[in-house]
N, C-alpha and C positions, 0 to 999 in steps of 0.2 A: 562393360560392366563397372569401369571406371564412373561413368556418366551415372550410373544408377546410384552408386556408393555417395556421390556429391549431390544428388537429389535428396536422398534419404537424411544426409546430415542437415542440409538446408531447411528440411521439414522438421527435424527433431531438435536441434539446437534452440530455437525459440522456444519451445515447450519446457525445456530445462531452465529457462532463465525467468519463467514466469513467477511473480511473487504472489502471496497469499494477498489478496485484496478484499476489504469488507467495505460496503455501504452502509453506514449506520443513521437511522432517523431516532430523533429524541423527541421526547414529549415535554419534558421539564428542561426549560431553557435557563436554569439558574436565577439567582437574585439578580435582577437588573436586566436578564435577558441576554446574558453574555455567552451563553452555550449555543451554538448555531442548530438550527433543526436537522440539518444533514451535513454528514462530514465522511471523507473517504479514508480510511487507514489502510496502509499496505506494510506487509512485512515480507522481506526476503532474507530467509533462512541461510541460504548459501553465502550471501554477502554479509550478514549480520547487521543489515540496514532497515530502519523502518521510516516510513513517510506519512505525513497528514495533509489533507487538503479540505477546505472548507471554505465559504464566501468571503471570510476576513483574510484568508491566507490567498485567496485569487485576487483579491483587491490590493493587497500590499506586496506580494511576490510574483503573481501571475501562474506559478508552478507550484506542486507539491515541495514541502520543505522536509528535509530531515530531521527526525525527532529521537530522543532517547526512549528506550523501551526498557523495562526491566520485569523479569519473570515473578510473578506473585506465589506459582507453583509450578509442578510438572507440565500441567495444562493450560494454565493461563498466564496473561501476562499483566 
């Protein structure tokens, strides 16, 4: 019974730690083309942390970076 509990915990814990992740594609690249065509935004509500990743971030930092997010309303940031 103990081994079943351990197996279930190892299966369920990663699911609880998953953040909401969004892959965004843009068609308007801003004046001068500074907005990337694709970006990945992630928000972990449990930790209160948000990250961003795009080609420039990959070039400069290699990994997603922490970003500040502010709520615009109860349903959006």
